[in-house]
N, C-alpha and C positions, 0 to 999 in steps of 0.2 A: 301356910296363909295364902299361897294360890292357891288353895281350893275354895278360899273367898269371893275369888272373881266373876268366877259365874253367878253365883246368888246376891251378889253387888251390884250388877250391871241385870240381872235378867229381870225383873220386875221394874224396871226404869219405863218402860212403854205402855205396862199398865198403869203406872201412876201419871206419865203425863199425857194419856190416853185424849184430856180434851184440848189441850196445849195442843200436840202434833194434827189433829183431826182441825182444828182453827188453823195453825202454820199450814199445811198441805192443802187445806180446803179437801175435804172428806169426811167421811162420817166414821164415829168411833167403829163400826162393824166392819167397814173396808181396811182399818190399821188390824183386825183380827189376819188378814193376808199375810202379816207378818210372818205369822207364827208358822208356817210351813215351809216360809222362804228361810226361818233359821234352823228349824228343826230337821227338815230334809238334808239338808247336805252334813248336820251336825250325827244325823243317823249314820248316813251311810259313812261319812269319815271315821266315826267310834268302831263299824265294824273292821275296820282297817288297822287303826290307831294303835288299839291293846295290842296285837299279835306282831303291828310293825316292830312294840317298843318291847317285846320279849325277843327280838330278832336284834335288832340294831341298839336296845340300849332306852332307858327312861327319859336321859334327858335330853337330850337331840329330839325327839318328838316334841318334848314339854316345850321346847326355844320355838321351834317352828309356830306351835300352838301361841305362844305369847306375840309374835311377828304377827301373827294373821287379825290376834284382837287391839294391835294397837294399829295396825292399818283400818280396822273395823270403828274406830272411834275417831281416826280424820278422817274417812269417808261422811260420819255421821256430822260434824262440825260443819262440813262445806255442804250439808244436803239442800237443796233447794226443792226438790218435790220428794212425793214419796217414794217416786223410782229410784231414785238415788238413794236415798233411807234404804230402801230396800236391799243395797249391794250392800251396805253397811252391816245389814243384818245377817247376810249371807255370806261375808266373812268372818264375822260374830261367832255364826254357827259350826263351819270349819274350824276355828280358832280352840273352840270349850272340846270341838270335837277331837282334839288332837290332845287336849290335857287330859281331858276328864280321866278316861282308863289309864293312863301313867298315874296319876298321882294315888290312885288306889292302889293300882299293883305298887308302885313306890313302898307306900308305907307296908304293907302288907310283906315285902321284900328285906324290911329293915327290922320286921319283928320276931326275935329269933325266938322269944316263947310264943309256940303258937296256941296257946291260949289265951292270950292276950289278945287277938285276931280281933275278935268282937268290940273289945274297947275302942283296940286303935280307929277301925274304922265308926264306930260309933264316933269318935272324936271328931274324924274328918266331917260328920254332919256335923256337930258343935259348932266349927267353923264355918262350915257351908249355910248353917242359920244364923250366925251372927251379921254372916255379908247380907243373907235377907233380911235381918233386921235393921243393920245399918245404913243400908242400902239406900232405902226410901226413906230415913230421917236428913238423908245426903241430900236426896234427889228434891225434897219436898222444900227445903229450902233455898238450894240454887236455881230451882226453877224459878223463883221468885225474880232471880237477876236475869237469869237466860237459859236457857233447855240446852244449848250448844254449848255454854260453860260448861255444865256437868260432864259434856264427851272432852272435853278438854282436858279434866281433873282423871276423869278417867283414863285417856292416854298418856297422861303422867304418872299414874298408878304402875298402869303398866309394862311403860317404859322402865322403872325402876326396877320391878321383878325380873326382865331380862338381864337387866344390868346386875343384879345378884346373881342369877344363875350362869352367866359365865363366868363369875367372879369365883365363887365359893367351890371347894374343891368335893369331888365326886367321887359316890362309893365308886369299885370296883365293877363293872357288867359280870353277870353270873355266868358259868361258864355256858348255858346254852345259847348265849348270845351272841353273836358275828360280830366282829371287827369292825369297824367305820368304814374299813376299804375294802370289807368283804362282804358285806351283806347280799344275801340272797333273797331276792323278795317273791322265789317259788315258796319257801320256807314260811313266810306270812300265809300265803292261801292254804298249804298243808294244813299250818294249825289249824284253821278256820274250818277248813274241812274235815280235821277229826273231830273237832266238838261241836258242831251241829249234827253231826251221823250223830250224836250221845241221844237216846232220848231225854235224860233228867237236864240235859240242857236245854232242848227245846222246851222242857216244860218250866223250867227257868228264865227264858226269853218272854214265852205267854206271858208269863206272870208279870214280867216289868213290863210288857206292854197293856197288857189289861189295867195294872195300877195308873198309870199314866191315862191310858182313854175313860174311866169309870170316875176317878176322883180329880184331875187335873180341869178335867171338863165340868166337875160341876162347881168348882173353886171360881175358874176363868168366868164360865158365865153367869156367875153369881155376881162376880167384880162389874162384868160389862153391863149387867142389870141395874147396879146402882152408880154406874156413872152418872157424872153430872149432879148425883144429889147430894154430894160431899166436896168437900173442896180437896185441893191434891197435897195439901198440907196434913189432912185429917188421914187422906188415904195413904199417905205415908207412915202416919201414927198405925192404922190396922194393918200394916203391912212388916212392921217395926213388932207389934205384939205377935204377929203369928213370928216372926222369926224368934223372939226370945222362948217363945214358949217351944216352938222346936228347940231350940238348944238347949234348952235346961231337961226338956224329954230325952233327948239325943245322950245327956250324959248320964240321964238314971236307964237308959234301954243299954247302954255300954254297960254300966255295972250289973246290971238284972240278968244281962244275957251272957255276961262271965261265970256270974253266981251259979243259976238255977236254968240256963241254956235258953235254946229260940221257941222250943215252942208256946212257952207262957207270953213272949215278947208277942208269938205269930196274933194269938190268941186275945191279948190287949190291943194292938193295932188294926186289926179287923173289925174291933167291938166298936172301937170309936169312929171306923170309919163310916159303917152301918148307922152311928146313931147322927153324924153331924148329916149323914145326906137323908135320913131319915126324918129328922126336924125340919130338916128346910122343905121337905115335899109338905110335911102337915101344915107349916105353915103358910105356904103358897107365895102370895103376894108379899115380897119381902120388905117393899116399899113401902109400905103402910106403916105411919105415924109411932102408931102404938107396939109395933113390934121390930119396928127397925132399929131397936140398940141390941133387942135382945138377939137379932139372929148376926150382928155384927160381932158378938160375944162367941158365937157359937162358931161362924168362919175363922175366929181369931185361935182358935183351938185346931183348926185344919190345918198346923202345924206340929200336932203332934202324931199324927198318918204320916205325913212325909218323914217326919224321922224317927218315924218307928219300922214302917215298912222297906222303905227302897233301902237302909241302911240294913238292914237283915237279909234282903235280896243281895245284895253286894256283899256279904258275907259267906251266903253260896257259894258266889261268884267265883272268891277266896282260897275255898277248900273242897272246893271239886276239881280242881287239877292243879297240882304246886310248880308245872311244870310249863302251863299256862294260860296263868294268874293273869296276863295285861289281854290276852284272845279273850277269855270270859268273862273281865269286866268290859271291855267294848262290846261284846256281843250283848249283855245285859242293860249296857247303859243306849248305845241303840236302838232296843228293841223298845226302850221306854220315849225315846224321843222319837221313834217311829208311830205312836200311840198319841203323842202330844200331836203331831203333825196334823194328824186323821180329825184330830177335833172341831176344827172350823168345817172342813169336808163333811165329817158325820154328823155333827151337831148343830150345824148350822141352820140347814134347811128344818129340823126338829123345834128348833129355837124360836125363828121365824111364823111358824105356821101352828105350832101348837102352843106357844111359849113355856116360860123357865120350866111348868110342872111338870111337861112331859121329859124336859132335861134332866130332871132327877130320877121321873118313874126310869128312864131308859139307863142312868147310872147305877142304881139299887141293882136291876136285872144283870149288869156286868158284873157287879160287886159281889154277886151270888156267886159266877161263875169264877171270879178272882179268888174267892175263898178257899171254892174246889181244888181249883190252878195249885194254891200254895200248900193245901191241906196235902195232897199229890206229893207237891213237890220235895214238902219236909221229911213224908213218909219215904221217898226213894233217897233223901241224901243222909237220912238215917242209917238205911239198908247199908248205901255207899260207903259209909265210913266204917259201918261192922265188917265189910267186904275187906277193907284196906287193912283193918286191925287184926283179920285171921289170920291175912297173908303176910303178915313181918314175923 
């Protein structure tokens, strides 16, 4: 359930873009500055939080992240300017950076049958997509009362999770984890150093980076393009549909990957990615009334891409090194968030000077590179698994 927090709160700014723009007297494009403020600290923290959880244990790191999230919500409630709201985003990014890799690694730790790992990771994605689906609906209705009330509700929800984490019995730490009073932070950096020297890990990180940069950019700037054309409740429904489709697809992907393997899932995800971006490119101006609804339907199916490709990359992160799963989960997710943080820096000049069509063309070029990177990653991972089996 904790895995729903990020998606539950993640799309809030996109839905209340107009409200925050009026509240802080800034343009919607100015609010895009919140993305790097959130994603850069998130990425930096994730570089180390997964490795730290390998050394110290998953639950202490998760608890620290929850406290940071709660502080973020409290700051948001009392924000009177975009600057103060940016501080809230900073702590939100730190909190999720602490939590996200640990949850992936913890689920894998608790999976005794390693053949079930794809299904378990897909289940995480199902919960994340449920958060993506329900979050916008909650937002679109609560914001009619007050956008600040929204953050009060989220703060209370995070407080409940904090209480649950403190109360529930914890599984014992794995043998390679240090005790609470004997944490050697040098081991954290050693684990990271070991992994980033492996070419297959570099491929994994590069693929996660490209996925965020090419796919998330197309989705984000498309939403920016239609901001003001639809009501916030309608925007909430759009994100709800994206989440529902993503949850259904993640469940399908988990079962399919378990039975048929990774290759078919990768082909499926990449094909849908190209279809969506090419369709948006051919349509051009999606704000035209005659094609607006059809464009929204295609956008809704973006949930298929996010619930197919990233869970597959997460699966690789959990099978390339049993001793440093947290480290690899952190490196993978950090790479993705670095890609997201570069979207405003990389794409905003393209968008403002050449328009949304140029954004889609750039995304297609990056998608081609992504397809090549993932193909090479799959080949290397397959050889890696074969080599491990031969050594047994």
